[in-house]
C-alpha positions as CSV (number, residue, x, y, z in Angstrom):
1,M,39.0,49.0,-26.6
2,K,39.1,49.2,-22.7
3,F,39.4,45.4,-22.5
4,K,42.6,45.6,-24.7
5,I,44.0,48.3,-22.5
6,L,43.4,46.2,-19.4
7,L,45.3,43.3,-21.1
8,L,48.1,45.8,-21.8
9,I,48.3,46.8,-18.1
10,L,48.3,43.2,-17.0
11,S,51.1,42.4,-19.4
12,L,53.2,45.2,-18.0
13,G,53.0,43.6,-14.6
14,C,52.8,46.9,-12.8
15,I,50.8,50.1,-12.4
16,P,51.9,52.5,-15.0
17,F,53.2,56.0,-14.2
18,I,50.6,58.8,-14.6
19,S,52.1,62.1,-15.5
20,Q,51.5,65.1,-13.4
21,G,48.3,67.0,-14.1
22,K,46.8,64.0,-15.9
23,T,43.6,62.1,-15.0
24,N,43.9,59.2,-12.6
25,N,41.9,57.0,-14.9
26,L,44.3,54.4,-16.2
27,F,42.1,53.5,-19.2
28,D,41.9,57.1,-20.3
29,D,45.7,57.6,-20.0
30,Y,46.6,54.5,-22.0
31,D,43.8,55.0,-24.4
32,S,45.0,58.6,-25.1
33,I,48.6,57.5,-25.7
34,A,47.4,54.8,-28.1
35,K,45.3,57.3,-30.0
36,R,48.1,59.9,-30.2
37,I,50.6,57.3,-31.6
38,V,48.1,56.2,-34.2
39,K,47.7,59.8,-35.3
40,I,51.5,60.6,-35.6
41,K,52.3,61.2,-39.3
42,T,55.3,59.2,-40.2
43,T,56.9,57.4,-43.1
44,V,58.4,54.9,-40.6
45,P,55.5,52.7,-39.3
46,I,55.3,52.8,-35.5
47,E,53.3,50.5,-33.2
48,Y,52.1,50.9,-29.7
49,N,52.4,48.0,-27.3
50,Q,53.6,47.0,-23.8
51,Y,57.3,47.2,-24.8
52,V,56.9,50.8,-26.1
53,Q,54.9,51.8,-23.0
54,L,57.7,50.6,-20.7
55,H,60.1,53.0,-22.4
56,I,57.6,55.8,-22.3
57,N,57.3,55.1,-18.6
58,E,61.1,55.4,-18.3
59,F,61.1,58.9,-19.8
60,L,58.2,60.0,-17.7
61,K,59.4,58.4,-14.4
62,N,62.8,60.1,-14.7
63,D,63.6,63.2,-12.8
64,Y,61.7,65.8,-14.8
65,S,64.8,68.0,-15.1
66,K,66.7,65.1,-16.8
67,T,63.9,64.5,-19.4
68,N,63.5,68.3,-19.9
69,T,67.2,68.6,-20.5
70,L,67.1,65.8,-23.1
71,L,64.1,67.5,-24.8
72,G,66.0,70.9,-24.9
73,K,69.1,69.3,-26.3
74,G,67.1,67.3,-28.8
75,L,65.1,70.3,-30.1
76,Y,68.5,72.1,-30.7
77,Q,70.4,69.2,-32.3
78,L,67.8,67.1,-34.1
79,P,66.9,69.5,-36.9
80,E,70.5,69.4,-38.2
81,I,70.5,65.6,-37.9
82,E,67.2,65.5,-39.7
83,K,68.6,67.7,-42.5
84,I,71.4,65.2,-43.1
85,L,69.1,62.2,-43.2
86,K,66.8,63.9,-45.7
87,K,69.7,65.0,-47.8
88,N,70.5,61.3,-48.1
89,R,66.9,60.6,-49.0
90,L,66.1,58.9,-45.7
91,P,63.1,59.4,-43.4
92,G,63.8,62.3,-41.0
93,E,62.1,60.2,-38.2
94,L,65.3,58.1,-38.0
95,R,66.8,61.0,-35.9
96,F,65.0,59.5,-32.9
97,V,67.1,56.4,-33.2
98,A,70.0,58.5,-32.0
99,V,67.9,59.6,-29.0
100,A,67.0,56.0,-28.2
101,L,70.5,54.7,-28.4
102,S,72.6,57.4,-26.7
103,G,70.3,60.2,-25.4
104,L,72.4,62.4,-27.8
105,D,75.5,61.8,-25.7
106,S,78.5,62.1,-28.1
107,R,80.9,60.5,-25.6
108,K,78.7,57.5,-24.7
109,V,80.3,54.1,-25.1
110,S,78.2,50.9,-25.1
111,N,79.1,47.6,-23.6
112,D,79.8,46.1,-27.0
113,G,82.1,49.0,-28.1
114,G,79.6,51.3,-29.9
115,S,80.4,55.0,-29.6
116,G,78.9,58.4,-30.3
117,I,75.2,59.5,-30.7
118,W,74.6,56.6,-33.1
119,Q,76.6,54.0,-31.1
120,L,78.4,52.9,-34.2
121,K,80.6,49.9,-33.8
122,Y,84.3,50.0,-34.9
123,H,84.0,47.9,-38.0
124,V,80.8,49.8,-39.2
125,A,82.4,53.2,-38.6
126,K,85.6,52.2,-40.5
127,T,83.5,50.7,-43.4
128,Y,81.8,54.1,-43.8
129,G,84.9,56.2,-43.7
130,L,85.2,57.4,-40.1
131,K,88.6,57.9,-38.6
132,I,89.4,56.0,-35.3
133,N,92.8,55.8,-33.8
134,S,94.6,56.2,-30.4
135,Y,93.6,59.9,-30.2
136,I,90.7,60.4,-32.6
137,D,87.2,58.9,-32.7
138,E,85.0,60.5,-35.4
139,R,82.0,58.4,-34.2
140,R,81.8,61.2,-31.6
141,D,81.4,63.9,-34.2
142,P,77.6,64.3,-34.6
143,I,77.8,65.5,-38.2
144,K,80.3,63.0,-39.6
145,S,78.7,60.1,-37.7
146,T,75.3,61.0,-39.0
147,E,76.6,60.9,-42.5
148,A,78.1,57.5,-41.9
149,A,74.9,56.3,-40.1
150,S,72.8,57.5,-43.2
151,K,74.9,55.3,-45.5
152,Y,74.5,52.3,-43.1
153,F,70.7,52.8,-42.8
154,E,70.5,52.9,-46.6
155,D,72.4,49.7,-47.1
156,L,70.4,47.9,-44.4
157,Y,67.1,49.0,-45.8
158,K,68.2,47.5,-49.2
159,I,68.5,44.2,-47.4
160,Y,65.3,44.2,-45.3
161,E,62.9,46.7,-47.0
162,D,61.4,47.2,-43.6
163,W,62.3,50.0,-41.2
164,D,61.8,48.2,-38.0
165,L,64.1,45.4,-39.1
166,T,66.6,48.0,-40.4
167,I,66.6,49.8,-37.1
168,A,67.1,46.5,-35.2
169,A,70.0,45.5,-37.4
170,F,71.5,49.0,-37.1
171,F,72.4,48.7,-33.5
172,S,72.8,44.9,-33.3
173,S,73.9,43.5,-36.6
174,P,72.4,41.8,-39.7
175,L,73.7,38.5,-38.3
176,D,71.6,38.9,-35.1
177,V,68.5,39.9,-37.1
178,N,68.9,37.1,-39.6
179,K,69.3,34.6,-36.8
180,A,66.2,35.9,-35.1
181,I,64.2,35.6,-38.4
182,R,65.3,31.9,-38.8
183,Q,64.5,31.1,-35.2
184,S,61.0,32.6,-35.5
185,G,60.3,30.4,-38.5
186,G,61.1,32.8,-41.2
187,N,58.9,35.7,-40.0
188,L,59.8,39.1,-41.6
189,E,57.6,41.2,-39.2
190,Y,59.7,42.8,-36.5
191,W,57.4,42.1,-33.5
192,K,57.3,38.4,-34.4
193,I,61.1,38.2,-34.1
194,H,61.5,40.7,-31.2
195,S,61.9,38.1,-28.5
196,Y,64.4,36.1,-30.6
197,L,66.9,39.0,-30.7
198,P,69.7,39.1,-28.1
199,E,68.3,40.6,-24.9
200,E,70.6,43.7,-25.0
201,Y,69.2,44.6,-28.5
202,Q,65.5,44.1,-27.9
203,N,65.1,47.7,-26.6
204,T,66.2,49.5,-29.8
205,V,62.9,49.6,-31.7
206,P,60.6,50.1,-28.7
207,R,62.8,52.9,-27.4
208,F,62.9,54.5,-30.8
209,I,59.1,54.6,-30.9
210,A,59.0,55.9,-27.3
211,S,61.5,58.6,-28.2
212,F,59.5,59.6,-31.2
213,Y,56.4,59.8,-29.0
214,L,58.1,61.8,-26.3
215,F,59.3,64.5,-28.7
216,T,55.9,64.7,-30.4
217,H,53.7,64.8,-27.3
218,F,55.8,65.9,-24.4
219,R,53.5,68.8,-23.7
220,D,50.6,66.4,-23.2
221,H,52.6,65.1,-20.2
222,K,53.2,68.6,-18.8
223,L,56.9,68.4,-19.8
224,S,58.8,71.4,-21.1
225,A,62.0,71.5,-23.0
226,Q,64.8,73.2,-21.0
227,A,66.3,75.9,-23.1
228,F,69.6,74.7,-24.6
229,K,72.3,77.3,-24.1
230,S,74.4,77.2,-27.3
231,I,77.6,79.2,-27.2
232,Q,78.8,81.0,-30.3
233,T,82.0,79.3,-31.5
234,D,84.8,79.7,-34.0
235,T,87.0,77.0,-35.5
236,V,90.8,77.3,-35.1
237,A,93.7,75.2,-36.4
238,I,96.0,73.4,-34.1
239,K,99.6,73.4,-35.4
240,N,101.3,71.1,-33.0
241,W,100.8,68.6,-30.1
242,T,98.8,70.1,-27.3
243,T,96.1,69.1,-24.7
244,F,92.8,70.4,-23.4
245,E,94.6,70.9,-20.1
246,Q,97.1,73.2,-21.7
247,I,94.4,75.1,-23.6
248,E,92.4,75.5,-20.3
249,K,95.5,76.8,-18.5
250,V,96.7,79.3,-21.2
251,M,93.3,80.5,-22.4
252,A,91.0,80.0,-19.4
253,I,88.5,77.9,-21.5
254,D,86.6,75.5,-19.3
255,M,87.6,71.9,-19.7
256,D,84.0,70.7,-19.9
257,F,83.4,73.1,-22.8
258,L,86.4,71.7,-24.7
259,K,85.2,68.2,-24.2
260,D,81.6,68.9,-25.2
261,Y,82.4,70.9,-28.3
262,N,85.4,68.8,-29.4
263,P,84.3,65.2,-28.5
264,I,86.4,63.4,-31.1
265,F,89.6,63.8,-29.1
266,K,89.5,60.7,-26.9
267,K,92.3,61.5,-24.5
268,S,91.9,65.3,-24.5
269,I,95.1,65.3,-26.6
270,I,95.3,66.9,-30.0
271,P,97.9,65.2,-32.1
272,Y,100.3,66.7,-34.6
273,T,99.7,65.6,-38.2
274,P,100.4,67.2,-41.6
275,K,96.6,67.6,-42.1
276,K,96.2,69.5,-38.9
277,Y,93.2,69.2,-36.5
278,Y,90.7,72.0,-35.8
279,I,88.9,72.7,-32.5
280,S,85.9,74.8,-31.6
281,I,86.5,77.6,-29.0
282,P,84.2,80.4,-27.8
283,S,84.1,83.2,-30.4
284,H,85.2,85.8,-27.9
285,K,88.4,83.8,-27.3
286,T,89.5,83.7,-31.0
287,K,91.7,86.9,-30.8
288,I,93.3,85.7,-27.6
289,F,94.0,82.3,-29.2
290,H,96.0,83.9,-32.1
291,Q,97.9,86.0,-29.6
292,L,98.8,83.2,-27.2
293,Q,98.8,80.1,-29.3
294,D,102.6,79.6,-29.2
295,S,102.2,79.0,-25.5
296,L,99.9,76.0,-26.3
297,Y,102.6,74.1,-28.1
298,V,105.0,73.3,-25.2
299,F,105.5,69.7,-26.3
300,K,107.5,70.6,-29.5
301,D,106.6,67.7,-31.8
302,K,106.5,65.3,-28.9
303,E,103.5,63.3,-27.8
304,P,102.1,64.7,-24.5
305,G,101.8,62.3,-21.7
306,L,103.9,60.3,-19.4
307,V,104.5,57.1,-21.4
308,T,107.6,57.3,-23.5
309,I,107.1,56.1,-27.1
310,P,109.9,55.5,-29.6
311,D,110.6,58.6,-31.7
312,N,108.0,60.5,-29.6
313,R,105.3,59.4,-32.1
314,P,102.3,57.0,-31.7
315,K,103.2,53.5,-32.7
316,P,101.9,52.3,-36.0
317,T,98.9,50.0,-36.2
318,Q,99.6,46.4,-35.4
319,P,97.5,43.8,-37.4
320,S,96.3,42.3,-34.2
321,D,94.8,45.6,-33.0
322,S,92.1,45.6,-35.7
323,T,89.9,43.2,-33.7
324,D,89.2,43.3,-30.0
325,G,88.5,40.0,-28.4
326,D,84.8,39.0,-28.5
327,S,82.6,41.5,-30.3
328,T,84.3,44.8,-29.4
329,Q,86.6,46.3,-31.9
330,T,88.9,49.3,-32.0
331,G,92.0,50.2,-33.8
332,R,94.6,52.8,-34.7
333,D,95.3,54.9,-37.8
334,D,98.3,56.8,-36.7
335,D,100.0,56.8,-40.2
336,D,99.2,60.5,-40.6
337,V,101.3,61.6,-37.6
338,K,104.1,63.8,-38.9
339,P,107.4,61.9,-39.0
340,E,110.4,63.4,-37.1
341,T,112.8,65.4,-39.3
342,K,115.7,64.9,-36.9
343,P,117.8,61.7,-36.8
344,K,115.9,58.7,-35.6
345,P,117.0,57.9,-32.0
346,K,117.3,54.3,-30.8
347,P,114.1,52.8,-29.7
348,Q,113.4,53.3,-26.0
349,I,111.8,50.9,-23.6
350,E,108.3,52.0,-22.7
351,S,108.1,53.6,-19.3
352,T,105.4,53.8,-16.7
353,K,107.1,56.6,-14.8
354,G,104.6,59.0,-13.3
355,L,101.8,56.5,-13.7
356,A,99.8,54.6,-11.1
357,M,98.8,51.0,-11.5
358,L,95.2,49.9,-11.1
359,T,93.9,46.3,-11.3
360,Y,90.8,45.8,-13.6
361,T,88.7,42.6,-13.4
362,V,87.4,41.6,-16.8
363,K,83.6,41.4,-16.9
364,R,81.4,39.4,-19.2
365,G,81.1,41.1,-22.5
366,D,84.3,43.1,-22.0
367,G,86.7,43.5,-24.9
368,L,90.1,45.3,-24.9
369,G,88.7,48.2,-26.9
370,R,86.0,48.9,-24.4
371,I,88.5,48.8,-21.5
372,A,91.0,51.0,-23.4
373,D,88.2,53.6,-23.9
374,K,87.4,53.5,-20.2
375,Y,90.9,54.3,-19.2
376,D,92.0,56.5,-22.1
377,C,94.7,54.2,-23.2
378,T,95.3,51.9,-26.2
379,I,94.9,48.2,-26.9
380,T,98.7,48.0,-27.5
381,E,99.5,49.5,-24.1
382,I,97.1,47.1,-22.3
383,K,98.7,44.1,-24.1
384,K,102.2,45.3,-23.2
385,W,101.4,46.0,-19.6
386,N,99.9,42.5,-19.3
387,K,102.2,40.6,-21.7
388,L,99.2,39.5,-23.8
389,K,100.0,37.8,-27.1
390,S,96.4,38.1,-28.4
391,N,93.3,40.2,-27.9
392,T,91.4,37.4,-26.1
393,I,90.5,38.0,-22.5
394,M,88.3,36.1,-20.2
395,P,85.7,37.1,-17.5
396,G,87.4,37.2,-14.1
397,Q,90.9,37.9,-15.6
398,K,92.9,40.6,-13.8
399,L,94.5,43.3,-16.0
400,K,97.1,45.8,-15.0
401,I,96.2,49.3,-16.1
402,Y,98.4,52.4,-15.7
403,V,96.9,55.9,-15.4
404,P,98.2,59.3,-14.6
405,K,98.7,59.7,-10.8
406,S,96.9,63.1,-10.9
407,K,93.7,61.3,-12.2
408,L,94.0,58.2,-10.0
409,S,90.9,59.0,-8.0
410,K,88.8,59.5,-11.2
411,Y,89.8,56.1,-12.6
412,K,89.3,54.3,-9.3
413,K,85.6,54.9,-9.6
414,I,85.4,53.0,-12.9
415,R,83.9,49.6,-12.7
């Protein structure tokens, strides 16, 4: 056994991290981790190897406060996610895929356009019923996105009948996994196709196993979950256009709270639709909300912001906006925005008054959807600003991006 552990250490190419309070004997440390993983009861088979250990090292080498914060957040959020998975007759262990992909960050956006705790790509999210448009991204809703992820897991498992392959395909795609299977000579065991997957997707399964291990045995590494301070909230209906900035100003609700508890609003703008949108606010603010809510609706049926749009409404989806360049996709579903009841004015020319221009250099792997998410704008706006006739962009290409002058310093930091 110790000989196998020595080979593992050599394959890692570095001396592994030894957690505080543990023995200095490398053999004992690796041996104990291997034994713990073997004993974990799970319906999703997990394996311990050098790839998994690298991700365990990442968790343990992080600033302890960061890992402890993740543990606290996970112990608070994961039971609800597990409940949804089991309701859909899926293994509850899949909840750790969300930890592996996003660290449970609802607002995280991946390089290839995935978003939310499950990092669902645009076409997957739309296939499973999530709403995505210029203002709303339900991939950022932990509950709705978990329902969609459950259906996607179920469909993928029907194809592969293997959880490792299913998890790999979940974040990459069935095309990537099928190609890796062919290149490996038809192998259907994950660890035999691992190296044939695109490099950016090789971490999914190992990090899933490392996340599973972390939450099961964090105490063995002298870690402790930081208490997650949940705030009691109530849900209130928004009856007209408004913004988080306006809500913060009128009701003194912290902007970070609004963003954390209402992550689906991409631009911190709540649009006006016949169906109405609802937001979460601290329970002790509910009475004040009903007293002051008229002060929130200063835009009077008009879209907040500095860019003038014909009819003061979001523009309808253009067919070309459904696909974003290379692999990134995003789109708009603004059909539910309430039409104006007053006579339709003549179309106005889009204005950039009050906006500052930045120059963005396209990087390898960029798509218009990812860039739009970075700068809180839309694909249509980027195409108009740069007179683009298609969604195709090339590395090194310079794009003009217009942002509110008041937030110029924030957007200058984006790379």
